[in-house]
GUFI-148936 format. One line per field, with one value per residue: x, y, z of N, C-alpha, C, O in turn; residue in three letters; residue number from 1. Coordinates in steps of 0.05 Angstrom, whole numbers, plus 5000, padded with zeros to 4 digits. Each point is the difference from the previous one (the first is absolute). Example, Ala and Ser with C-alpha at 12.3 -4.5 7.8 and 13.67 -1.06 7.14 Angstrom:
<sites>
nc1 = [5264, 4972]
nc2 = [4886, 5021]
nc3 = [5156, 4973]
cac1 = [4982, 5016]
cac2 = [5024, 5024]
cac3 = [5000, 5001]
cc1 = [5018, 4985]
cc2 = [5024, 5022]
cc3 = [5000, 5014]
oc1 = [5021, 5010]
oc2 = [5000, 5022]
oc3 = [5013, 5004]
residu = [ALA, SER]
num = [1, 2]
</sites>
This chain:
<sites>
nc1 = [5800, 4972, 5044, 4975, 4996, 5040, 4962, 5002, 4960, 4972, 5003, 4983, 4956, 4986, 5003, 4969, 4963, 5003, 4993, 4958, 4985, 5014, 4988, 5025, 5030, 4966, 5043, 4985, 5012, 5030, 4961, 5021, 5033, 4985, 5026, 4980, 5039, 4984, 5014, 4958, 4987, 5027, 4956, 5026, 4959, 4999, 4993, 4955, 5009, 4966, 4974, 5002, 4963, 5017, 4959, 5023, 4957, 5021, 4983, 5037, 4982, 5020, 4957, 4987, 5003, 4969, 4962, 5000, 4986, 4961, 4976, 5012, 4956, 4983, 4997, 4964, 4960, 4991, 4989, 4958, 4967, 4996, 4978, 4957, 5011, 4972, 4985, 5020, 4965, 5023, 4956, 5022, 4961, 5016, 4957, 5017, 5027, 5015, 4958, 5020, 4979, 5013, 5009, 5029, 4998, 4969, 5012, 5028, 4979, 4980, 5027, 5015, 4974, 5003, 5036, 4987, 4980, 5037, 4977, 4955, 5018, 4958, 5022, 4963, 5032, 5030, 5022, 5037, 5029, 4994, 5007, 5043, 5010, 4991, 5037, 4990, 5027, 4980, 5030, 5037, 4979, 5045, 4982, 5042, 4984, 5021, 4965, 4995, 5006, 4969, 5018, 5015, 4957, 5023, 4966, 4997, 4959, 5001, 5030, 4959, 5043, 4972, 4974, 5017, 4963, 4991, 5025, 4993, 4969, 5027, 4973, 5038, 4971, 5002, 4981, 4955, 4986, 5003, 4966, 4961, 4996, 4992, 4955, 4995, 4986, 4971, 4994, 5008, 5026, 4987, 4960, 5007, 4965, 5016, 5031, 4962, 5038, 4965, 5006, 5034, 4974]
nc2 = [5439, 5008, 5003, 4965, 5014, 4992, 4977, 5019, 4996, 5035, 5039, 4999, 5007, 5043, 5022, 4994, 5024, 5042, 5004, 5003, 5043, 5018, 4986, 4970, 5015, 4971, 4986, 5003, 5042, 4967, 5008, 5037, 4972, 5025, 4964, 5003, 4988, 4958, 5006, 5014, 4963, 5034, 4992, 4996, 5017, 5044, 4995, 4998, 5045, 4986, 5017, 4956, 5023, 4981, 5011, 5001, 5001, 5024, 4959, 5011, 5040, 5017, 4999, 5041, 5032, 5006, 5017, 5043, 5016, 5007, 5025, 5041, 5006, 5018, 4976, 4973, 5016, 5003, 4963, 4986, 5018, 4988, 4962, 5012, 5002, 4968, 5039, 4988, 5021, 4997, 4995, 5022, 4990, 4962, 5009, 5041, 4964, 5015, 4991, 4974, 5024, 4975, 4984, 5035, 5017, 5032, 5042, 5023, 5020, 5040, 5036, 5014, 5027, 5042, 5006, 5029, 5011, 5022, 5025, 4997, 5015, 5002, 5029, 4981, 5007, 5019, 4961, 5019, 4974, 4995, 5035, 5003, 4969, 5029, 5008, 4963, 4978, 4973, 4998, 5025, 4981, 5002, 5009, 4997, 5021, 4971, 4992, 4964, 4967, 5031, 4965, 5014, 4989, 4988, 4977, 4984, 5002, 4960, 4986, 5014, 4991, 4986, 4989, 4984, 4986, 5039, 4995, 4962, 5014, 5016, 5032, 4979, 5026, 4990, 4964, 5001, 5020, 4977, 4971, 5017, 5010, 4965, 4993, 5026, 4973, 5001, 5037, 4957, 4992, 5029, 4983, 5015, 4973, 5041, 4970, 5004, 4996, 5014, 5024, 4982, 5011]
nc3 = [3045, 5034, 4994, 4986, 5043, 4982, 5000, 5041, 5020, 4990, 5023, 5042, 5003, 4998, 5039, 5032, 4995, 5015, 5045, 5017, 4992, 5038, 4959, 5022, 4970, 4998, 5005, 5042, 4992, 5005, 5021, 4987, 5014, 5034, 4999, 5039, 4982, 4993, 4958, 4989, 4977, 4992, 5002, 4964, 4997, 5007, 5044, 5001, 5000, 4974, 5033, 4991, 4993, 5037, 4985, 5038, 4986, 5032, 5005, 5023, 5010, 4964, 5012, 4987, 5031, 5033, 4985, 4992, 5039, 5021, 4971, 5015, 5007, 5038, 5038, 4999, 5013, 5044, 5024, 4995, 5024, 5043, 5006, 5003, 5043, 5013, 4984, 5039, 4983, 5039, 4991, 5031, 4980, 5018, 5009, 5008, 5002, 4960, 4987, 5030, 5032, 4964, 5041, 5003, 5042, 5007, 4987, 5025, 5035, 4994, 4999, 5040, 5025, 4984, 5026, 5031, 4962, 5015, 4970, 4999, 5038, 4983, 5026, 4985, 5031, 4972, 4995, 5017, 5021, 5044, 5027, 5015, 5032, 5033, 5024, 4977, 4972, 5030, 4966, 4997, 4964, 5007, 4959, 5017, 4965, 4972, 4971, 5027, 4970, 5006, 5020, 5040, 4992, 5038, 4983, 5041, 5019, 4979, 5029, 4989, 5007, 5033, 4964, 5038, 5022, 5019, 5036, 5024, 5029, 5032, 4983, 4992, 5022, 5043, 5019, 5006, 5038, 5039, 5006, 5015, 5043, 5026, 4999, 5037, 5033, 4965, 5026, 5006, 5035, 4968, 4988, 5042, 5002, 5011, 5012, 5025, 5023, 5023, 4962, 5024, 4965]
cac1 = [4989, 5020, 5004, 4999, 5024, 4997, 5003, 5027, 5000, 4999, 5026, 5019, 4993, 5009, 5029, 5007, 4993, 5021, 5023, 4994, 5000, 5026, 5017, 5017, 4988, 5015, 5008, 5013, 5023, 4994, 5011, 5023, 4996, 5023, 4994, 5022, 4995, 5002, 5029, 5008, 5010, 4981, 4999, 4980, 4993, 5018, 5026, 4999, 4995, 5016, 4992, 4971, 4994, 4974, 4992, 4980, 4990, 4999, 4992, 5006, 4978, 4977, 4997, 5006, 5030, 5008, 4995, 5020, 5027, 5002, 5000, 5025, 4995, 5013, 5029, 5010, 4999, 5021, 5027, 5004, 5003, 5027, 5019, 4998, 5009, 4978, 5000, 4975, 4997, 4977, 4992, 4978, 4990, 4984, 5007, 5013, 4982, 4979, 5005, 5022, 5021, 5022, 5025, 5020, 5007, 4978, 5000, 5022, 4993, 4979, 5013, 5014, 4980, 4986, 5019, 4995, 5023, 4994, 5021, 4997, 4974, 4997, 4977, 4988, 4980, 4981, 4984, 5004, 5005, 4976, 4980, 5010, 4995, 4973, 5000, 4975, 4998, 5024, 5020, 4994, 5025, 5006, 5024, 5010, 5021, 5026, 5000, 4983, 4971, 4983, 4987, 4980, 4989, 4977, 5002, 5022, 4990, 4972, 4980, 4998, 4995, 5021, 5004, 5025, 4995, 4993, 5024, 5008, 4979, 4998, 5020, 5016, 5003, 5028, 5018, 4995, 5010, 5029, 5008, 4996, 5020, 5025, 4999, 4995, 4973, 4980, 4989, 4973, 4981, 5014, 4987, 4980, 4990, 5015, 4984, 5015, 4993, 5005, 5025, 4992, 5009]
cac2 = [4981, 4992, 4971, 4988, 4986, 4971, 4992, 4989, 4971, 4993, 5007, 4980, 4976, 5003, 4999, 4971, 4986, 5007, 4984, 4972, 4995, 5007, 4977, 4996, 4988, 4980, 5010, 5026, 4998, 4997, 5023, 4995, 5005, 4994, 4990, 4989, 4971, 4993, 5001, 5028, 5010, 5014, 4988, 5011, 4981, 5006, 4987, 4973, 5002, 4980, 4973, 4996, 5004, 4993, 5013, 4984, 5012, 4978, 5002, 4973, 4988, 4997, 4971, 4995, 5000, 4975, 4978, 4999, 4996, 4974, 4978, 5000, 5010, 5026, 4997, 4986, 5019, 5019, 4988, 4996, 5026, 5011, 4984, 5009, 5027, 5018, 5014, 4995, 5019, 4998, 5025, 4999, 5027, 5003, 5023, 4991, 4985, 4985, 4971, 4994, 5021, 4987, 5013, 4985, 4975, 4981, 4993, 4981, 4975, 4990, 4992, 4975, 4979, 4994, 4997, 5021, 5014, 5024, 5019, 5020, 5001, 5028, 5009, 5025, 5004, 5022, 4992, 5016, 4984, 4983, 5016, 5007, 4978, 4990, 4973, 4996, 4976, 4984, 5012, 5013, 4996, 5016, 4992, 5023, 4992, 5013, 5028, 5015, 4999, 4982, 4981, 4984, 5012, 4984, 4977, 4980, 4978, 5002, 4990, 5019, 4983, 4998, 4971, 4992, 4979, 5013, 5010, 4983, 5002, 5028, 5010, 5020, 5022, 5012, 4981, 5003, 5026, 4999, 4983, 5015, 5021, 4987, 4994, 5024, 4998, 5014, 4985, 4991, 5012, 5022, 5010, 4983, 5011, 4988, 4990, 4997, 5019, 5028, 5012, 5014, 5028]
cac3 = [5019, 5020, 5002, 5027, 5008, 5002, 5027, 5006, 4998, 4972, 4988, 5008, 4985, 4973, 5001, 5003, 4975, 4980, 5006, 4993, 4971, 4989, 5002, 4977, 4977, 4985, 4974, 5005, 5018, 5029, 5013, 5018, 5028, 5017, 5027, 5016, 5006, 5028, 5008, 5002, 4974, 4983, 4973, 4981, 4978, 4977, 5005, 4988, 4971, 4986, 5009, 5005, 5028, 5011, 5025, 5015, 5024, 5019, 5028, 5008, 5015, 4983, 4993, 4972, 4999, 5014, 4981, 4980, 5013, 5014, 4980, 4985, 4973, 4995, 5002, 4976, 4978, 5005, 4995, 4971, 4988, 5007, 4985, 4972, 4999, 5005, 5025, 5014, 5022, 5017, 5012, 5020, 5002, 5024, 5018, 5025, 5019, 4986, 4997, 4983, 5000, 5015, 5003, 4984, 5012, 4996, 4972, 4995, 5012, 4982, 4976, 5005, 5004, 4975, 4979, 4980, 4990, 4985, 4996, 5020, 5015, 5007, 5015, 4989, 5022, 4995, 4978, 4976, 4977, 4996, 4986, 4974, 4982, 5002, 5011, 5015, 5017, 5005, 4982, 4975, 4986, 4977, 4986, 4986, 4982, 5003, 4992, 5019, 4993, 5016, 4982, 5014, 5024, 5009, 5018, 4995, 4984, 4990, 5019, 5023, 5022, 5020, 5003, 4988, 4979, 4975, 4986, 4977, 4979, 4990, 4982, 5014, 4981, 5002, 4986, 4971, 4992, 5000, 4977, 4975, 5000, 4994, 4972, 4984, 4990, 5016, 5022, 4991, 5019, 5012, 5024, 5012, 5025, 5022, 5022, 5025, 5021, 4992, 5010, 5025, 4999]
cc1 = [5022, 5002, 4999, 5025, 4994, 5004, 5027, 5001, 4999, 5027, 5020, 4995, 5010, 5030, 5010, 4994, 5021, 5025, 4996, 5001, 5027, 5019, 5015, 4985, 5019, 5007, 5014, 5024, 4991, 5013, 5023, 4992, 5025, 4990, 5025, 4994, 5005, 5029, 5010, 5010, 4978, 5002, 4978, 4994, 5019, 5028, 5002, 4994, 5019, 4994, 4970, 4996, 4972, 4995, 4978, 4992, 4994, 4989, 5002, 4977, 4974, 4998, 5007, 5030, 5010, 4997, 5024, 5028, 5002, 4999, 5026, 4997, 5015, 5030, 5012, 5000, 5022, 5028, 5005, 5004, 5027, 5022, 5001, 5009, 4979, 5004, 4973, 4999, 4974, 4994, 4977, 4991, 4981, 5009, 5013, 4980, 4979, 5007, 5023, 5021, 5023, 5024, 5020, 5007, 4978, 4999, 5021, 4994, 4978, 5013, 5014, 4980, 4987, 5018, 4994, 5026, 4992, 5025, 4999, 4972, 4998, 4974, 4991, 4978, 4981, 4983, 5005, 5003, 4976, 4978, 5009, 4994, 4971, 4998, 4976, 5001, 5028, 4993, 4988, 5026, 5002, 5025, 5008, 5024, 5026, 5000, 4981, 4970, 4985, 4984, 4980, 4992, 4977, 5006, 5023, 4990, 4970, 4979, 5000, 4992, 5024, 5007, 5025, 4995, 4993, 5024, 5007, 4980, 4999, 5022, 5015, 5007, 5028, 5019, 4996, 5011, 5030, 5010, 4997, 5021, 5027, 5003, 4996, 4973, 4980, 4989, 4970, 4978, 5014, 4988, 4981, 4991, 5016, 4981, 5017, 4989, 5005, 5026, 4992, 5011, 4993]
cc2 = [4990, 4969, 4990, 4986, 4971, 4993, 4986, 4971, 4991, 5005, 4979, 4974, 5001, 4998, 4971, 4985, 5006, 4984, 4971, 4994, 5007, 4977, 4996, 4985, 4980, 5011, 5027, 4995, 4998, 5024, 4993, 5006, 4994, 4993, 4990, 4972, 4994, 4999, 5029, 5012, 5014, 4989, 5013, 4978, 5004, 4988, 4973, 5001, 4981, 4972, 4999, 5002, 4990, 5015, 4982, 5015, 4977, 5009, 4972, 4986, 4996, 4970, 4994, 5000, 4975, 4976, 4997, 4996, 4973, 4976, 4998, 5012, 5026, 4997, 4986, 5019, 5021, 4989, 4996, 5027, 5012, 4985, 5008, 5029, 5021, 5013, 4997, 5019, 4996, 5027, 4995, 5029, 5004, 5023, 4989, 4986, 4984, 4971, 4996, 5021, 4990, 5018, 4985, 4973, 4979, 4991, 4979, 4973, 4986, 4989, 4973, 4977, 4990, 4996, 5020, 5013, 5024, 5017, 5022, 4998, 5028, 5004, 5027, 5009, 5023, 4994, 5015, 4983, 4982, 5015, 5008, 4978, 4989, 4972, 4997, 4977, 4989, 4971, 5016, 5001, 5018, 4990, 5023, 4990, 5015, 5029, 5017, 5001, 4981, 4982, 4981, 5014, 4983, 4979, 4983, 4978, 5003, 4990, 5017, 4985, 5001, 4970, 4991, 4980, 5012, 5009, 4984, 5002, 5027, 5006, 5022, 5022, 5012, 4982, 5004, 5027, 5000, 4984, 5016, 5022, 4988, 4993, 5024, 5000, 5017, 4983, 4994, 5012, 5023, 5012, 4979, 5014, 4988, 4991, 4997, 5019, 5028, 5010, 5018, 5029, 5014]
cc3 = [5019, 5001, 5028, 5006, 5003, 5030, 5005, 4996, 4971, 4987, 5007, 4985, 4972, 4999, 5002, 4975, 4979, 5005, 4991, 4971, 4987, 5003, 4974, 4978, 4988, 4972, 5003, 5018, 5029, 5014, 5020, 5028, 5015, 5027, 5013, 5007, 5030, 5010, 5001, 4974, 4985, 4972, 4983, 4979, 4977, 5004, 4984, 4970, 4985, 5009, 5003, 5030, 5007, 5026, 5013, 5025, 5020, 5028, 5011, 5016, 4984, 4992, 4971, 4996, 5013, 4981, 4981, 5011, 5013, 4981, 4985, 4972, 4994, 5003, 4975, 4976, 5003, 4993, 4971, 4986, 5005, 4985, 4971, 4997, 5004, 5028, 5013, 5024, 5014, 5013, 5019, 5005, 5024, 5017, 5026, 5019, 4986, 5000, 4981, 4997, 5016, 5001, 4982, 5011, 4996, 4971, 4994, 5012, 4983, 4974, 5004, 5004, 4974, 4976, 4977, 4992, 4983, 4996, 5022, 5013, 5011, 5016, 4990, 5019, 4995, 4975, 4974, 4975, 4994, 4986, 4972, 4980, 5001, 5012, 5018, 5020, 5006, 4995, 4978, 4985, 4975, 4987, 4982, 4983, 5004, 4992, 5017, 4994, 5018, 4980, 5014, 5026, 5009, 5020, 4994, 4982, 4995, 5019, 5025, 5025, 5020, 5005, 4985, 4977, 4973, 4984, 4976, 4977, 4986, 4979, 5015, 4980, 5001, 4985, 4970, 4989, 4998, 4976, 4974, 4997, 4992, 4971, 4982, 4988, 5017, 5023, 4993, 5018, 5015, 5025, 5010, 5026, 5023, 5022, 5025, 5021, 4989, 5012, 5024, 5001, 5026]
oc1 = [5022, 4980, 5011, 5013, 4979, 5019, 5009, 5020, 5013, 5009, 5017, 5019, 5011, 5011, 5018, 5015, 5007, 5014, 5018, 5008, 5004, 5013, 4995, 4980, 5024, 4982, 5013, 5004, 4983, 5023, 4999, 4981, 5018, 4984, 5020, 4979, 5010, 5005, 5023, 5011, 4978, 5021, 4979, 5017, 5008, 5014, 5021, 4993, 5024, 5009, 4987, 5016, 4981, 5018, 4981, 5017, 4988, 5004, 4983, 5000, 4980, 5019, 5010, 5011, 5019, 5017, 5009, 5018, 5019, 5011, 5005, 5019, 5015, 5014, 5022, 5019, 5013, 5016, 5022, 5018, 5013, 5019, 5021, 4998, 5004, 5009, 4979, 5016, 4978, 5019, 4980, 5015, 4985, 5024, 4997, 4980, 4984, 5022, 5000, 5019, 5004, 5006, 4995, 5004, 5006, 4994, 4995, 5008, 5001, 4992, 4998, 5005, 4994, 4991, 5004, 5020, 4979, 5020, 5020, 4981, 5018, 4980, 5014, 4976, 4978, 4983, 4984, 4988, 4994, 4988, 4983, 4993, 4993, 4982, 4995, 4988, 5020, 4983, 4977, 5021, 4980, 5019, 4984, 5017, 5000, 5017, 4994, 4986, 5009, 4986, 4985, 5017, 4979, 5019, 5011, 5015, 4988, 4976, 5020, 4977, 5022, 5015, 5002, 5016, 5002, 4998, 5006, 5007, 4987, 5021, 4988, 5016, 5010, 5017, 5020, 5011, 5011, 5020, 5017, 5011, 5015, 5022, 5001, 4995, 5006, 4999, 4985, 4979, 5012, 5014, 4989, 5013, 4999, 4978, 5025, 4977, 5018, 5008, 4981, 5017, 5006]
oc2 = [4993, 4987, 5013, 4987, 4991, 5008, 4985, 4989, 4980, 4984, 4992, 4986, 4981, 4989, 4991, 4982, 4982, 4992, 4987, 4978, 4994, 4997, 5013, 4987, 5005, 5011, 5010, 4979, 5014, 5006, 4980, 5016, 4986, 5014, 4995, 4994, 5018, 4996, 5005, 5023, 4989, 5000, 5007, 4984, 4981, 4997, 4991, 4979, 5000, 4980, 5021, 4990, 5005, 5002, 4993, 5005, 4980, 5023, 4983, 4976, 4991, 4989, 4977, 4985, 4987, 4983, 4978, 4991, 4986, 4979, 4980, 5002, 5002, 5011, 5007, 5000, 5007, 5013, 5005, 5002, 5010, 5012, 4998, 5011, 5024, 4987, 5004, 4997, 5000, 5013, 4988, 5016, 5019, 5005, 4976, 5012, 4986, 4992, 5010, 4998, 5008, 5014, 4978, 4981, 4977, 4977, 4980, 4979, 4975, 4979, 4982, 4978, 4976, 4995, 4995, 5000, 4999, 4995, 5010, 4993, 5010, 4988, 5020, 5000, 5001, 5016, 4997, 5005, 4995, 4990, 5002, 5006, 4982, 4985, 5016, 5002, 5008, 4989, 4995, 5010, 5006, 4991, 5011, 4986, 5020, 5016, 5023, 5015, 4977, 5009, 4986, 5011, 4999, 5002, 5000, 4990, 5020, 5003, 5000, 4998, 5007, 4994, 5004, 4998, 4986, 5006, 5011, 4994, 5003, 4987, 5019, 4997, 5009, 5010, 5001, 5001, 5011, 5007, 4998, 5004, 5012, 5001, 4997, 5013, 5006, 4975, 5018, 5008, 4995, 5012, 4984, 5018, 4976, 5010, 4996, 5010, 5005, 4993, 5016, 5006, 5024]
oc3 = [4991, 5003, 5018, 4982, 5009, 5012, 4982, 4989, 4993, 4984, 4984, 4992, 4989, 4981, 4986, 4992, 4984, 4981, 4989, 4991, 4977, 5021, 4979, 5005, 4996, 4987, 4981, 5011, 5009, 4996, 5013, 5005, 4990, 5012, 4987, 5011, 5015, 5024, 5006, 5001, 4997, 4988, 5011, 4993, 4987, 4980, 4994, 4988, 5007, 4988, 5006, 5016, 4985, 5017, 4987, 5017, 4993, 5008, 4993, 5001, 5011, 4991, 4995, 4984, 4990, 5000, 4996, 4986, 4996, 5006, 4987, 4986, 4980, 4982, 4991, 4984, 4980, 4986, 4990, 4983, 4982, 4991, 4987, 4978, 4996, 5018, 4987, 5018, 4988, 5009, 4993, 5011, 5002, 5002, 5006, 5006, 5013, 5006, 4978, 4984, 5024, 4981, 4991, 4985, 4995, 4994, 4986, 4989, 4996, 4990, 4982, 4989, 4997, 4978, 4977, 5014, 4986, 5012, 5009, 4987, 5013, 4995, 5003, 4993, 5012, 4992, 4981, 4980, 4976, 4981, 4982, 4977, 4985, 4993, 5018, 5022, 4988, 5014, 4992, 5011, 4987, 5014, 4984, 5010, 5015, 5010, 4994, 5011, 5004, 4983, 4987, 5014, 4986, 5016, 4978, 4984, 5008, 4994, 5015, 5007, 4992, 5019, 4976, 4981, 4980, 4976, 4979, 4977, 4979, 5000, 5010, 4981, 4980, 4985, 4985, 4978, 4980, 4988, 4983, 4979, 4984, 4988, 4975, 4979, 5023, 4996, 4995, 4991, 5021, 5016, 4985, 5009, 5004, 5003, 4998, 4997, 4985, 5022, 4998, 5017, 5003]
residu = [MET, LYS, LEU, LYS, ARG, ILE, PRO, ALA, ILE, LEU, ALA, ALA, GLY, LEU, PHE, LEU, ALA, SER, ILE, ALA, THR, ALA, ARG, VAL, GLU, VAL, GLY, ALA, SER, ALA, PRO, ASP, PHE, THR, LEU, THR, ASP, ILE, ASP, GLY, ASN, SER, ARG, SER, LEU, SER, ASP, TYR, ARG, GLY, LYS, THR, VAL, VAL, LEU, GLU, TRP, VAL, ASN, GLN, GLU, CYS, PRO, PHE, VAL, VAL, LYS, HIS, TYR, GLU, SER, GLY, ASN, MET, PRO, LYS, LEU, GLN, ALA, GLN, ALA, LEU, ALA, ASP, GLY, VAL, VAL, TRP, LEU, LEU, ILE, ASN, SER, GLY, HIS, PRO, GLY, ALA, GLN, GLY, ASP, TYR, SER, PRO, GLU, GLN, VAL, LYS, ALA, TRP, GLN, GLU, ARG, ASN, SER, ALA, SER, TRP, THR, GLY, TYR, PHE, ARG, ASP, GLN, ASP, GLY, THR, VAL, GLY, ARG, LEU, TYR, GLY, ALA, LYS, THR, THR, PRO, HIS, MET, TYR, VAL, ILE, THR, ALA, ASP, GLY, THR, LEU, VAL, TYR, ASN, GLY, ALA, ILE, ASP, SER, ILE, ARG, SER, SER, ASN, LYS, ALA, ASP, ILE, ALA, LYS, ALA, GLU, ASN, TYR, VAL, THR, SER, ALA, LEU, ALA, ALA, VAL, ALA, LYS, GLY, GLU, PRO, VAL, ALA, THR, PRO, THR, SER, GLN, PRO, TYR, GLY, CYS, SER, VAL, LYS, TYR]
num = [1, 2, 3, 4, 5, 6, 7, 8, 9, 10, 11, 12, 13, 14, 15, 16, 17, 18, 19, 20, 21, 22, 23, 24, 25, 26, 27, 28, 29, 30, 31, 32, 33, 34, 35, 36, 37, 38, 39, 40, 41, 42, 43, 44, 45, 46, 47, 48, 49, 50, 51, 52, 53, 54, 55, 56, 57, 58, 59, 60, 61, 62, 63, 64, 65, 66, 67, 68, 69, 70, 71, 72, 73, 74, 75, 76, 77, 78, 79, 80, 81, 82, 83, 84, 85, 86, 87, 88, 89, 90, 91, 92, 93, 94, 95, 96, 97, 98, 99, 100, 101, 102, 103, 104, 105, 106, 107, 108, 109, 110, 111, 112, 113, 114, 115, 116, 117, 118, 119, 120, 121, 122, 123, 124, 125, 126, 127, 128, 129, 130, 131, 132, 133, 134, 135, 136, 137, 138, 139, 140, 141, 142, 143, 144, 145, 146, 147, 148, 149, 150, 151, 152, 153, 154, 155, 156, 157, 158, 159, 160, 161, 162, 163, 164, 165, 166, 167, 168, 169, 170, 171, 172, 173, 174, 175, 176, 177, 178, 179, 180, 181, 182, 183, 184, 185, 186, 187, 188, 189, 190, 191, 192, 193, 194, 195, 196, 197, 198, 199, 200, 201]
</sites>
């Protein structure tokens, strides 16, 4: 019996679906990647083996990102984590010209305005790393242990809102995950549904 050819549009849909479902798993090794930071330095995730790493997907013009930066919530969390020896990497997977696709100069001006701090900021304009990790929203947060194991994947906190007033009432999942890792304990909430603006692939 002759097999019918899959229509091109259906084949394309199946391919995209396979990409959407190909994401990292909590409890498994976080896949390595290499990106160039806004200062022109090539960095790999494996460069930071031996340290806890936070990955934060960002789009500076997303209202949910604005909420966490203008309130001081994200900068405070970053500063504390860096003081504790944690590596904090920001990744923007927006395509060229997308909302929030800032040039290095724009990123640095935004950083200064918001008192943000990080180990590295990367533009993933072809979306390779974002798709590798299954990043859906901005923000979308990941915590990786010193031995390279992914232990948290999800939202920054428990209240899915762009209202700054909700920050104080929410459980911050990233703070809780980092505290557990520092104590050598299992992360109580290893996954959650991320919320925010869709990543602009």
